[in-house]
C-alpha positions as CSV (number, residue, x, y, z in Angstrom):
1,X,112.3,83.0,95.5
2,X,114.3,85.5,93.5
3,X,116.8,85.9,96.3
4,X,117.0,82.1,96.6
5,X,117.9,81.9,92.9
6,X,120.4,84.8,93.1
7,X,122.0,83.0,96.1
8,X,122.3,79.8,94.0
9,X,124.0,81.8,91.2
10,X,126.4,83.5,93.5
11,X,127.3,80.2,95.2
12,X,127.8,78.6,91.8
13,X,130.4,81.1,90.9
14,X,132.0,80.8,94.3
15,X,132.2,77.0,94.2
16,X,135.6,76.8,92.5
17,X,137.1,79.1,95.2
18,X,135.5,77.1,98.0
19,X,137.0,73.9,96.5
20,X,140.4,75.6,96.3
21,X,140.2,76.7,99.9
22,X,138.7,73.5,101.5
23,X,139.9,70.8,99.1
24,X,138.1,67.5,99.6
25,X,136.0,69.1,102.4
26,X,134.4,71.4,99.9
27,X,131.7,68.8,99.4
28,X,130.2,69.8,102.8
29,X,129.2,73.4,102.0
30,X,128.5,72.5,98.3
31,X,126.1,69.7,99.1
32,X,124.5,71.7,101.9
33,X,123.3,74.3,99.5
34,X,120.7,72.1,97.7
35,X,119.7,70.7,101.1
36,X,119.1,74.2,102.4
37,X,117.1,75.0,99.3
38,X,115.1,71.8,99.9
39,X,114.3,73.0,103.4
40,X,113.3,76.4,102.1
41,X,110.8,74.9,99.7
42,X,109.6,72.5,102.4
43,X,108.5,75.5,104.4
44,X,105.8,76.2,101.8
45,X,104.4,72.7,102.0
46,X,101.7,73.5,104.5
47,X,100.4,76.5,102.5
48,X,100.5,74.6,99.1
49,X,99.0,71.5,100.5
50,X,96.3,73.7,101.9
51,X,95.4,74.8,98.3
52,X,97.3,78.1,98.3
53,X,99.3,79.4,95.4
54,X,102.4,81.5,96.3
55,X,103.0,84.5,93.9
56,X,106.0,86.8,94.1
57,X,106.8,89.7,91.8
58,X,109.9,91.9,91.4
59,X,110.4,94.8,89.0
60,X,112.5,93.8,86.0
61,X,112.0,96.0,82.9
62,X,109.5,98.7,84.1
63,X,109.6,100.5,80.7
64,X,108.1,97.4,79.0
65,X,106.0,96.5,82.0
66,X,107.9,93.2,82.5
67,X,108.5,91.9,86.0
68,X,110.3,88.9,87.5
69,X,107.3,86.9,88.6
70,X,107.4,83.5,90.4
71,X,104.6,81.0,91.0
72,X,104.7,78.2,93.5
73,X,101.8,75.8,93.4
74,X,101.6,72.0,93.7
75,X,103.3,71.4,90.3
76,X,106.2,73.9,90.9
77,X,106.7,72.7,94.5
78,X,106.8,69.0,93.5
79,X,109.5,69.7,90.9
80,X,111.4,72.0,93.2
81,X,111.6,69.5,96.0
82,X,112.7,66.8,93.5
83,X,115.4,69.0,91.9
84,X,116.9,70.0,95.3
85,X,116.9,66.6,97.0
86,X,118.4,65.0,93.9
87,X,120.9,67.8,93.8
88,X,122.0,67.1,97.3
89,X,122.6,63.4,96.6
90,X,124.3,64.1,93.3
91,X,126.7,66.6,94.8
92,X,127.6,64.0,97.5
93,X,128.0,61.3,94.9
94,X,130.2,63.5,92.6
95,X,132.6,64.3,95.4
96,X,133.6,60.6,95.4
97,X,133.2,59.9,91.7
98,X,135.5,62.9,90.7
99,X,137.7,63.1,93.8
100,X,140.8,62.5,91.7
101,X,139.8,65.1,89.1
102,X,141.6,68.4,89.5
103,X,138.7,70.2,87.9
104,X,136.1,69.2,90.4
105,X,135.6,72.8,91.5
106,X,134.6,73.7,88.0
107,X,132.2,70.7,88.0
108,X,130.6,72.0,91.2
109,X,130.1,75.4,89.5
110,X,128.5,73.9,86.4
111,X,126.2,71.6,88.4
112,X,125.1,74.4,90.8
113,X,124.4,76.7,87.9
114,X,122.3,74.0,86.3
115,X,120.4,73.3,89.5
116,X,119.6,77.0,89.9
117,X,118.5,77.3,86.3
118,X,116.1,74.4,86.7
119,X,114.6,75.9,89.8
120,X,114.1,79.1,87.8
121,X,112.3,77.1,85.1
122,X,109.8,75.4,87.4
123,X,109.1,78.5,89.5
124,X,108.9,81.2,86.8
125,X,105.5,82.7,86.2
126,X,106.7,85.1,83.5
127,X,107.3,83.6,80.1
128,X,110.4,85.8,79.5
129,X,111.8,84.8,82.9
130,X,111.1,81.2,82.0
131,X,112.9,81.5,78.7
132,X,116.0,83.0,80.3
133,X,116.2,80.1,82.7
134,X,115.3,77.6,80.0
135,X,118.3,78.7,77.9
136,X,120.5,78.7,81.0
137,X,119.8,75.0,81.4
138,X,120.9,74.4,77.9
139,X,124.1,76.4,78.4
140,X,125.0,74.8,81.7
141,X,124.2,71.3,80.4
142,X,126.5,72.0,77.5
143,X,129.3,72.8,80.0
144,X,128.5,69.6,82.0
145,X,128.4,67.3,79.0
146,X,131.7,68.7,77.7
147,X,133.3,68.5,81.2
148,X,135.9,66.0,79.8
149,X,136.7,68.5,77.0
150,X,139.9,66.8,76.1
151,X,137.9,64.0,74.5
152,X,136.5,64.6,71.1
153,X,133.3,62.6,71.9
154,X,132.5,64.9,74.8
155,X,132.9,68.0,72.8
156,X,130.8,66.7,69.9
157,X,128.1,65.4,72.2
158,X,127.9,68.8,74.0
159,X,127.7,70.7,70.7
160,X,124.9,68.3,69.6
161,X,122.9,68.8,72.8
162,X,123.4,72.6,72.7
163,X,122.4,72.9,69.0
164,X,119.3,70.7,69.3
165,X,118.0,72.2,72.6
166,X,119.0,75.7,71.5
167,X,117.0,75.4,68.3
168,X,114.1,74.2,70.4
169,X,114.6,77.1,72.8
170,X,114.2,79.6,70.0
171,X,111.1,77.9,68.8
172,X,109.8,77.9,72.3
173,X,110.3,81.6,72.7
174,X,108.4,82.4,69.6
175,X,105.6,80.0,70.7
176,X,105.3,81.6,74.1
177,X,105.1,85.1,72.6
178,X,102.3,84.0,70.3
179,X,100.6,82.4,73.3
180,X,100.9,85.5,75.3
181,X,99.4,87.5,72.4
182,X,96.5,85.1,72.1
183,X,95.9,85.1,75.8
184,X,96.7,88.8,76.4
185,X,99.1,88.0,79.2
186,X,102.7,87.1,79.5
187,X,102.3,85.2,82.8
188,X,101.0,81.8,83.4
189,X,98.7,83.2,86.2
190,X,97.3,85.7,83.7
191,X,96.7,83.0,81.1
192,X,94.9,80.8,83.6
193,X,92.7,83.6,84.7
194,X,92.1,85.4,81.4
195,X,89.2,83.3,80.4
196,X,89.9,84.0,76.7
197,X,89.4,81.0,74.4
198,X,92.9,80.5,73.2
199,X,92.1,77.3,71.4
200,X,90.0,79.1,68.8
201,X,92.5,81.9,68.3
202,X,94.5,82.1,65.0
203,X,97.7,81.9,66.9
204,X,96.8,78.7,68.7
205,X,98.2,76.2,66.1
206,X,101.4,78.1,65.4
207,X,102.0,78.5,69.1
208,X,101.3,74.8,69.7
209,X,103.8,73.7,67.1
210,X,106.5,76.0,68.3
211,X,106.0,75.2,72.0
212,X,106.0,71.5,71.2
213,X,109.2,71.8,69.3
214,X,110.8,73.4,72.3
215,X,109.5,70.8,74.7
216,X,110.2,67.8,72.4
217,X,113.8,68.8,71.9
218,X,114.4,69.4,75.6
219,X,112.8,66.1,76.6
220,X,114.4,64.1,73.7
221,X,111.2,63.1,71.9
222,X,111.3,61.5,68.5
223,X,112.9,62.6,66.1
224,X,115.0,64.8,68.4
225,X,115.9,61.9,70.7
226,X,119.3,61.2,69.4
227,X,121.1,63.8,71.5
228,X,120.3,62.1,74.8
229,X,122.3,58.8,74.3
230,X,125.2,60.8,73.0
231,X,125.1,63.0,76.0
232,X,126.1,60.0,78.1
233,X,129.7,61.0,77.3
234,X,129.3,63.3,80.4
235,X,130.4,62.0,83.8
236,X,127.9,59.7,85.5
237,X,126.7,62.3,88.1
238,X,125.6,64.5,85.1
239,X,123.7,61.7,83.5
240,X,122.0,60.8,86.8
241,X,120.9,64.3,87.5
242,X,120.2,65.9,84.1
243,X,119.0,62.9,82.1
244,X,116.8,61.2,84.6
245,X,115.4,63.7,87.0
246,X,115.8,67.3,85.9
247,X,116.7,68.6,82.4
248,X,114.8,66.1,80.3
249,X,111.8,66.6,82.6
250,X,111.7,70.3,81.8
251,X,109.8,69.7,78.6
252,X,107.4,67.4,80.5
253,X,106.9,70.2,83.1
254,X,106.1,72.9,80.6
255,X,103.6,70.7,78.7
256,X,101.9,69.9,82.0
257,X,102.0,73.5,83.0
258,X,100.3,74.6,79.7
259,X,97.7,71.8,79.7
260,X,95.0,74.1,81.3
261,X,95.6,76.7,78.6
262,X,96.3,74.6,75.5
263,X,95.1,71.1,76.3
264,X,91.8,69.5,75.5
265,X,91.9,70.0,71.7
266,X,92.2,67.2,69.2
267,X,95.4,68.7,67.7
268,X,96.9,68.7,71.2
269,X,95.9,65.1,71.9
270,X,96.9,63.8,68.5
271,X,100.3,65.5,68.6
272,X,101.3,64.5,72.1
273,X,99.9,60.9,71.8
274,X,101.5,60.2,68.5
275,X,104.9,61.7,69.3
276,X,104.9,60.3,72.8
277,X,103.9,56.8,71.6
278,X,106.5,56.7,68.8
279,X,109.2,57.9,71.2
280,X,108.2,55.3,73.8
281,X,108.4,52.5,71.3
282,X,111.6,53.7,69.6
283,X,113.4,54.2,72.9
284,X,112.3,50.7,74.1
285,X,113.5,49.0,70.8
286,X,116.8,50.8,70.8
287,X,117.4,50.0,74.5
288,X,117.2,46.3,73.7
289,X,120.0,46.6,71.1
290,X,122.7,48.1,73.3
291,X,125.1,46.5,75.8
292,X,126.6,49.7,77.3
293,X,124.9,50.3,80.6
294,X,124.6,54.1,80.2
295,X,123.3,53.7,76.6
296,X,120.7,51.2,77.8
297,X,119.6,53.7,80.6
298,X,119.5,56.6,78.1
299,X,117.2,54.8,75.7
300,X,114.9,53.6,78.5
301,X,114.8,57.2,79.7
302,X,113.7,58.3,76.2
303,X,111.0,55.6,76.3
304,X,109.8,56.7,79.7
305,X,109.7,60.4,78.6
306,X,107.6,59.3,75.6
307,X,105.2,57.6,78.0
308,X,104.8,60.8,80.0
309,X,104.2,62.9,76.9
310,X,101.6,60.4,75.7
311,X,99.8,60.5,79.1
312,X,99.7,64.3,78.9
313,X,98.2,63.8,75.5
314,X,95.5,61.5,76.8
315,X,94.6,64.3,79.1
316,X,92.1,62.5,81.3
317,X,92.3,63.0,85.1
318,X,93.6,59.5,85.6
319,X,96.2,60.0,82.9
320,X,97.6,63.1,84.5
321,X,97.7,61.3,87.8
322,X,99.5,58.4,86.2
323,X,102.0,60.7,84.5
324,X,102.9,62.4,87.8
325,X,103.2,59.1,89.7
326,X,105.3,57.5,87.0
327,X,107.5,60.6,86.7
328,X,108.4,60.4,90.4
329,X,108.9,56.6,90.2
330,X,111.0,56.9,87.1
331,X,113.2,59.6,88.7
332,X,113.9,57.4,91.7
333,X,114.7,54.2,90.0
334,X,116.5,55.7,87.0
335,X,118.6,58.0,89.1
336,X,119.5,54.9,91.2
337,X,120.4,52.9,88.1
338,X,122.6,55.7,86.7
339,X,124.5,56.0,90.0
340,X,124.9,52.2,90.1
341,X,126.3,52.2,86.6
342,X,128.7,54.9,87.6
343,X,129.8,52.9,90.7
344,X,130.3,49.8,88.5
345,X,132.4,51.7,86.0
346,X,134.4,53.4,88.7
347,X,135.2,50.1,90.4
348,X,135.6,47.7,87.4
349,X,136.6,50.1,84.6
350,X,133.9,48.9,82.2
351,X,130.2,49.5,81.5
352,X,129.8,46.6,79.0
353,X,127.1,44.2,80.0
354,X,128.8,41.0,78.8
355,X,132.0,42.0,80.7
356,X,130.1,42.2,84.0
357,X,128.9,39.4,86.2
358,X,128.8,38.0,89.7
359,X,129.5,41.4,91.4
360,X,127.1,40.9,94.3
361,X,129.7,39.7,96.8
362,X,132.2,42.4,95.8
363,X,129.7,45.3,95.7
364,X,126.9,44.2,98.1
365,X,125.5,47.7,98.8
366,X,125.5,48.6,95.2
367,X,123.8,45.3,94.3
368,X,121.1,46.1,96.9
369,X,120.5,49.5,95.4
370,X,120.3,48.0,91.9
371,X,117.9,45.4,93.1
372,X,115.6,47.9,94.7
373,X,115.6,50.1,91.6
374,X,115.1,47.1,89.3
375,X,112.1,45.9,91.3
376,X,110.5,49.3,91.1
377,X,111.4,49.6,87.4
378,X,109.8,46.2,86.7
379,X,106.7,47.2,88.6
380,X,106.7,44.7,91.4
381,X,104.7,45.1,94.6
382,X,105.2,46.8,97.0
383,X,107.5,49.3,95.2
384,X,106.3,52.7,94.0
385,X,106.9,51.7,90.4
386,X,104.1,49.1,90.8
387,X,101.6,51.9,91.6
388,X,102.8,53.9,88.6
389,X,102.5,50.9,86.3
390,X,98.9,50.2,87.4
391,X,97.9,53.8,87.0
392,X,99.5,53.8,83.5
393,X,97.4,50.8,82.5
394,X,94.3,52.3,84.0
395,X,94.8,55.5,82.1
396,X,95.5,53.7,78.8
397,X,92.4,51.5,79.1
398,X,90.3,54.6,79.9
399,X,91.6,56.8,77.1
400,X,88.9,58.6,75.2
401,X,91.0,58.9,72.0
402,X,93.2,56.3,70.4
403,X,92.8,53.9,73.4
404,X,94.4,51.1,71.5
405,X,97.5,53.3,70.7
406,X,97.8,54.3,74.4
407,X,97.5,50.8,75.6
408,X,99.9,49.5,72.9
409,X,102.9,51.7,73.7
410,X,102.2,51.4,77.5
411,X,102.2,47.6,77.4
412,X,105.2,47.2,75.1
413,X,107.4,49.6,76.9
414,X,106.4,48.1,80.3
415,X,107.5,44.7,78.9
416,X,110.9,46.1,77.8
417,X,111.3,47.8,81.2
418,X,111.0,44.4,82.9
419,X,113.7,42.8,80.7
420,X,116.0,45.8,81.2
421,X,115.5,45.7,85.0
422,X,116.5,42.0,85.0
423,X,119.5,42.8,82.9
424,X,120.7,45.7,85.1
425,X,120.4,43.8,88.4
426,X,120.3,40.0,88.1
427,X,122.4,39.8,85.0
428,X,125.2,41.9,86.4
429,X,125.2,41.1,90.1
430,X,123.8,37.6,90.6
431,X,124.2,35.7,87.4
432,X,127.6,34.1,86.7
433,X,128.4,32.9,83.2
434,X,132.1,32.1,84.3
435,X,134.6,33.9,86.5
436,X,133.1,36.9,88.3
437,X,134.3,40.3,87.1
438,X,137.4,41.5,89.0
439,X,136.9,44.7,91.0
440,X,139.9,47.1,91.1
441,X,138.7,48.7,94.3
442,X,135.4,48.5,96.3
443,X,133.1,51.5,95.9
444,X,133.5,54.1,98.6
445,X,130.5,55.3,100.7
446,X,129.9,58.4,98.6
447,X,129.3,56.0,95.6
448,X,127.0,53.6,97.4
449,X,124.9,55.7,99.8
450,X,123.1,58.0,97.3
451,X,121.8,55.1,95.1
452,X,120.9,53.1,98.2
453,X,118.9,56.1,99.5
454,X,117.0,56.5,96.2
455,X,116.3,52.8,96.0
456,X,115.0,52.7,99.6
457,X,112.9,55.8,98.8
458,X,111.1,53.9,96.0
459,X,110.3,51.2,98.5
460,X,109.2,53.6,101.3
461,X,106.9,55.5,98.9
462,X,105.4,52.2,97.8
463,X,104.7,51.1,101.3
464,X,103.2,54.4,102.4
465,X,102.0,56.1,99.2
466,X,99.1,57.9,100.8
467,X,101.3,59.5,103.4
468,X,104.5,60.5,101.6
469,X,103.6,60.9,98.0
470,X,99.8,61.4,97.5
471,X,99.4,64.9,99.1
472,X,102.0,66.7,97.0
473,X,101.1,64.7,93.8
474,X,97.4,65.5,94.4
475,X,98.2,69.3,94.4
476,X,100.4,68.9,91.3
477,X,97.6,67.1,89.5
478,X,95.1,69.8,90.5
479,X,97.5,72.4,89.0
480,X,97.7,70.6,85.7
481,X,94.0,69.8,85.4
482,X,93.0,73.2,86.8
483,X,90.6,71.3,89.0
484,X,90.9,71.9,92.8
485,X,88.6,69.0,93.6
486,X,90.7,66.4,91.8
487,X,91.8,63.6,94.2
488,X,94.6,61.1,94.1
489,X,94.2,57.9,96.2
490,X,97.4,55.9,96.0
491,X,97.4,52.3,97.4
492,X,99.3,49.1,96.8
493,X,96.3,46.8,96.6
494,X,93.2,47.5,94.6
495,X,92.0,43.9,94.3
496,X,92.0,41.7,91.3
497,X,91.6,44.2,88.5
498,X,92.4,44.2,84.8
499,X,95.4,46.4,85.5
500,X,96.8,43.8,88.0
501,X,96.4,41.1,85.3
502,X,98.2,43.3,82.8
503,X,101.0,44.0,85.2
504,X,101.5,40.2,85.8
505,X,101.4,39.6,82.1
506,X,104.0,42.3,81.6
507,X,106.3,40.6,84.1
508,X,106.0,37.2,82.4
509,X,106.7,38.6,78.9
510,X,109.5,40.7,80.2
511,X,111.2,37.7,81.8
512,X,110.7,35.8,78.5
513,X,112.3,38.8,76.6
514,X,115.2,38.8,79.0
515,X,115.9,35.1,78.4
516,X,116.3,35.8,74.6
517,X,118.1,39.1,74.9
518,X,121.5,37.7,73.8
519,X,119.9,36.6,70.5
520,X,118.4,40.0,70.1
521,X,121.8,41.6,70.5
522,X,123.2,39.3,67.8
523,X,120.3,40.1,65.5
524,X,120.6,43.9,66.1
525,X,124.2,43.9,64.7
526,X,122.7,42.9,61.3
527,X,120.3,45.8,61.1
528,X,122.7,48.6,61.8
529,X,122.4,49.9,58.2
530,X,118.8,50.9,58.9
531,X,120.1,53.6,61.2
532,X,122.2,55.2,58.5
533,X,119.0,57.1,57.6
534,X,117.9,57.7,61.2
535,X,117.6,61.2,62.8
536,X,121.0,61.0,64.4
537,X,122.7,60.2,61.0
538,X,120.8,62.9,59.3
539,X,121.9,65.4,61.9
540,X,125.5,64.4,61.4
541,X,125.2,64.7,57.6
542,X,123.5,68.1,57.9
543,X,126.1,69.3,60.4
544,X,129.0,68.1,58.3
545,X,127.4,69.7,55.2
546,X,127.0,73.0,57.1
547,X,130.6,72.9,58.1
548,X,131.8,72.1,54.6
549,X,129.6,74.9,53.2
550,X,130.9,77.3,55.8
551,X,134.5,76.5,54.8
552,X,133.7,77.1,51.1
553,X,131.9,80.3,51.9
554,X,134.7,81.6,54.2
555,X,137.4,80.6,51.8
556,X,135.6,82.6,49.1
557,X,135.0,85.6,51.3
558,X,138.2,85.5,53.3
559,X,140.6,84.9,50.5
560,X,143.4,87.2,51.7
561,X,143.0,89.9,49.1
562,X,142.0,93.3,50.4
563,X,140.4,94.4,47.1
564,X,138.0,91.4,47.4
565,X,137.0,92.4,50.9
566,X,136.3,96.0,49.7
567,X,134.4,94.8,46.7
568,X,132.2,92.5,48.9
569,X,131.5,95.3,51.4
570,X,130.7,97.8,48.6
571,X,128.4,95.4,46.7
572,X,126.5,94.5,49.9
573,X,126.1,98.1,50.8
574,X,125.0,99.0,47.3
575,X,122.5,96.2,47.3
576,X,120.9,97.2,50.6
577,X,120.9,100.8,49.7
578,X,119.3,100.1,46.3
579,X,116.6,97.9,47.9
580,X,115.8,100.6,50.4
581,X,115.5,103.3,47.8
582,X,113.6,101.2,45.4
583,X,110.9,100.5,48.1
584,X,110.8,103.8,50.1
585,X,112.8,106.6,48.5
586,X,111.0,109.5,46.8
587,X,111.5,110.3,43.2
588,X,113.9,113.0,42.0
589,X,114.0,114.8,38.7
590,X,117.4,114.1,37.1
591,X,116.5,116.1,34.0
592,X,116.2,119.3,36.1
593,X,119.6,118.5,37.7
594,X,121.3,118.3,34.3
595,X,120.5,121.9,33.7
596,X,122.7,122.8,36.7
597,X,125.7,121.6,34.7
598,X,125.6,124.8,32.7
599,X,126.7,126.6,35.9
600,X,129.9,124.6,36.3
601,X,132.9,126.9,36.2
602,X,136.0,126.4,34.2
603,X,138.4,125.8,37.1
604,X,135.9,123.3,38.6
605,X,135.9,121.4,35.3
606,X,139.7,121.5,35.1
607,X,139.9,119.9,38.6
608,X,137.3,117.3,37.6
609,X,139.2,116.4,34.4
610,X,142.4,116.2,36.5
611,X,140.9,113.7,38.9
612,X,139.4,111.5,36.1
613,X,142.7,111.5,34.2
614,X,144.6,110.5,37.3
615,X,142.2,107.6,37.9
616,X,142.4,106.4,34.3
617,X,146.2,106.5,34.6
618,X,146.1,104.7,37.9
619,X,144.3,101.7,36.3
620,X,147.1,101.2,33.8
621,X,150.3,101.8,35.8
622,X,152.6,99.0,36.9
623,X,154.7,101.0,39.3
624,X,153.8,101.2,42.9
625,X,155.6,104.5,43.4
626,X,153.6,106.0,40.5
627,X,150.4,104.6,42.0
628,X,151.1,106.3,45.3
629,X,151.8,109.7,43.6
630,X,148.7,109.5,41.5
631,X,146.5,108.6,44.5
632,X,148.0,111.6,46.3
633,X,147.1,113.7,43.3
634,X,143.5,112.6,43.6
635,X,143.4,113.4,47.3
636,X,144.9,116.9,46.7
637,X,142.3,117.5,44.0
638,X,139.6,116.6,46.5
639,X,141.1,119.2,48.9
640,X,140.8,121.8,46.1
641,X,137.1,121.0,45.8
642,X,136.7,121.6,49.5
643,X,138.4,125.0,49.2
644,X,136.3,126.0,46.2
645,X,133.1,125.1,48.0
646,X,133.9,127.0,51.2
647,X,135.2,124.3,53.6
648,X,138.8,125.3,54.3
649,X,139.0,123.4,57.6
650,X,138.0,120.1,55.9
651,X,140.5,121.0,53.0
652,X,143.3,121.4,55.5
653,X,142.5,118.1,57.1
654,X,142.5,116.4,53.7
655,X,145.8,118.0,52.8
656,X,147.4,116.8,56.0
657,X,146.1,113.2,55.6
658,X,147.1,112.9,52.0
659,X,150.6,114.3,52.7
660,X,151.0,111.9,55.7
661,X,149.7,108.9,53.6
662,X,152.1,109.6,50.7
663,X,155.1,110.0,53.0
664,X,154.3,106.8,54.9
665,X,153.8,104.8,51.8
666,X,157.0,106.0,50.3
667,X,158.9,105.2,53.4
668,X,157.5,101.7,53.6
669,X,157.7,101.1,49.8
670,X,160.7,98.8,50.0
671,X,159.0,96.7,52.7
672,X,155.8,96.0,50.8
673,X,155.3,92.8,48.9
674,X,155.7,92.7,45.1
675,X,153.2,94.7,43.1
676,X,150.5,92.6,41.5
677,X,149.3,94.0,38.3
678,X,145.8,93.2,37.2
679,X,146.7,92.0,33.7
680,X,143.4,90.1,33.3
681,X,141.0,92.4,31.6
682,X,137.9,90.9,33.1
683,X,139.2,91.5,36.7
684,X,140.1,95.1,35.8
685,X,136.7,95.6,34.2
686,X,135.0,94.1,37.3
687,X,136.6,96.6,39.6
688,X,135.8,99.5,37.3
689,X,132.1,98.5,37.2
690,X,131.9,98.2,41.0
691,X,133.6,101.6,41.5
692,X,131.4,103.4,39.0
693,X,128.3,101.7,40.4
694,X,129.2,102.8,44.0
695,X,130.0,106.4,42.8
696,X,126.8,106.7,40.8
697,X,124.7,105.4,43.7
698,X,126.3,107.7,46.2
699,X,125.8,110.6,43.8
700,X,122.2,109.8,43.5
701,X,121.9,109.6,47.3
702,X,123.4,113.0,47.8
703,X,121.1,114.5,45.2
704,X,118.2,112.8,47.0
705,X,119.2,114.2,50.3
706,X,119.6,117.7,48.9
707,X,116.2,117.7,47.3
708,X,114.3,116.0,50.2
709,X,116.0,117.2,53.3
710,X,114.8,115.7,56.5
711,X,113.6,118.4,59.0
712,X,115.6,118.2,62.3
713,X,115.7,120.2,65.4
714,X,119.3,119.2,66.0
715,X,120.6,121.7,63.5
716,X,118.8,124.6,65.2
717,X,120.0,123.3,68.6
718,X,123.6,123.4,67.5
719,X,123.2,126.8,65.9
720,X,121.7,128.3,69.1
721,X,124.0,126.6,71.6
722,X,127.4,126.6,69.9
723,X,128.3,130.3,70.5
724,X,126.3,130.9,73.7
725,X,127.3,127.8,75.7
726,X,130.4,126.4,73.9
727,X,131.8,129.8,73.0
728,X,132.8,128.8,69.5
729,X,132.1,130.4,66.1
730,X,132.7,127.3,64.0
731,X,129.8,125.0,64.5
732,X,131.5,121.9,63.1
733,X,134.5,122.3,65.5
734,X,132.1,122.9,68.5
735,X,130.2,119.7,67.7
736,X,133.4,117.7,67.5
737,X,135.0,119.1,70.6
738,X,132.1,119.8,72.9
739,X,128.9,118.0,71.9
740,X,130.7,114.8,70.7
741,X,133.7,115.0,73.0
742,X,133.7,111.3,73.8
743,X,133.4,110.3,70.2
744,X,136.3,112.6,69.3
745,X,138.3,111.3,72.2
746,X,137.8,107.8,70.9
747,X,138.9,108.8,67.4
748,X,142.0,110.5,68.9
749,X,142.8,107.2,70.8
750,X,142.5,105.2,67.6
751,X,144.8,107.6,65.8
752,X,147.3,107.4,68.6
753,X,147.3,103.6,68.5
754,X,147.7,103.7,64.8
755,X,150.6,106.1,65.2
756,X,152.3,103.7,67.6
757,X,151.8,100.8,65.2
758,X,153.3,102.9,62.3
759,X,156.2,103.8,64.5
760,X,156.8,100.2,65.4
761,X,156.7,99.2,61.7
762,X,159.3,101.9,60.9
763,X,161.5,100.5,63.6
764,X,161.4,97.0,62.1
765,X,164.5,95.9,60.3
766,X,164.2,92.3,59.2
767,X,167.5,92.4,57.3
768,X,169.4,93.1,60.5
769,X,171.1,89.9,61.8
770,X,170.3,89.0,65.3
771,X,173.2,88.4,67.6
772,X,173.8,84.8,68.6
């Protein structure tokens, strides 16, 4: 599996080149990659359906004992097959939808990168490996959402999705680490087989909160749901792939994967049922208030994701079965609906519901696909959506905890789905309020065949559920429940049951809701002020506040004055150094050090007085030339100190640097801006205090280092090797030239570049008139 993922990554980077070479025929090799991947995973079907779990391991970070480990069981294989077959159809669809776009090669790259990342997420057995692919899905989805980067809405939506899911990714990483510490393993296989009671561990609740944050942000659960509708700024193939079948299902996958380890506790059930239930209801209510097709589909996707999370929270065997069946049914009909919406937009130029009507005779294949998807979404027999709806009702009625809550959000969302299904099929294609919507051009085959295939798949799975769907879903449910004896029997007809009665009631109420949908749209315009305090608005305010605060902070720090930068750096350095010494540094006797002042010689005292006098004079001068000369005097005095204390080589370097600095400053004196004198006494006093503080602190550090020297073998090593191996008598020079040769080479390079810059400045003559 590692080589498969590496092949996907390599082909992703090669996709733009392939598109440049082959042009419109690039769709053939590009769409064949996910189809080949689908065939590869299909080869494992006999083994997985036979109850086998495929484990593969590759060395990654041997020092830390971390390997690239992959796991392919019923759950992983189910998601892998769904990701790849949807990928094949979406690539084919995108070739027609974006055929006029010059950046389609880049789009292939982004989409292939995302598909490969999703395969990594669902097959990873190592938590670190999973986190890498998890973040790669966020990055690649950011690139896909911002594909139309010329539009401000696309850029803002991409940033929002990246920030929300990126924040969740960091929380997820922390939660997975805590989980691995509690379970004493960093692989899912190890966690399943450890047998350690993680639920009673002290890390269980923090890990649960952090992991749920990661999953909720990725799967657009309340209150993080607001990024998904805004992500509809992406091209329709992105919405159909990421936001119906793959990316938003990553959180669902991980919650299902961790159910054997973390599920079964009351906090797990309460959290998932409450969050999932609220999300399902919020998404359903918001879907009824919009008229843009992609916005309606986005909010119904949020509602469906809430249903899945709620079913995982219920945690019973029938609830897990219902979640998986509904997940597959939702992917089929929602993917179809997104592709239909894209075909409508591409052919008519609009996605507004009230601008669309009577399209059935102008887009018959698209209308057929929409009808198939709508019938499955509404839960009519014999479509696969009907089986999913009955299982949801059975799971809700049989819930052991908060059965009324589970039934409430299942029934209400099911009613809304019926109304939306009627709106997206009958209301657009068959119903005519007046003149049918004009079609600029009929949809091409690449825009009609993929949704038609997905719509027919929903019908085929409904007609033969026990043959096509039940085997793989059964193995997936066994992986979630950690129960190899769990069975899934899927059938269209179970007799006259309470679930069938509820399904019929849902259809009736959904039709009634559809009839009054126009009045609901009128009423929804009057309650828009409520959403000013919703999660989306709060995010925008927080983000705007963060940007404003960043501007104020940057304008204060980056104010254009070099002295302010130096003061900031010095103060931060002093603060960190003082904090470190206050907590860990040993004590030194300053009183004993004062006695050493008696040994100061007269010429040392003279040089010190000379330096202090020069500094005092420097603070009061208004002449730049005088400032340069006085600073040179300070530098030469420092060189005298080096000579007096037996460091002639350092003194020679100091003398050369000071001489060069003074000469350069004098030469450039007339090119420098006007001298700004610090006439304000407070500013002058502030800089004096900072300078004295820094000097005093560094003096204390030097005294501390002298009194408490750290033993090091490096000093003896240099002393023994300098003369014998480097043939040098001066240890400092040997260290610079031999032992730190690359470092010295880098410093020489920097000096050479600086010299070139100085030479270029000297050559500049702004007063010289340019020839016309």
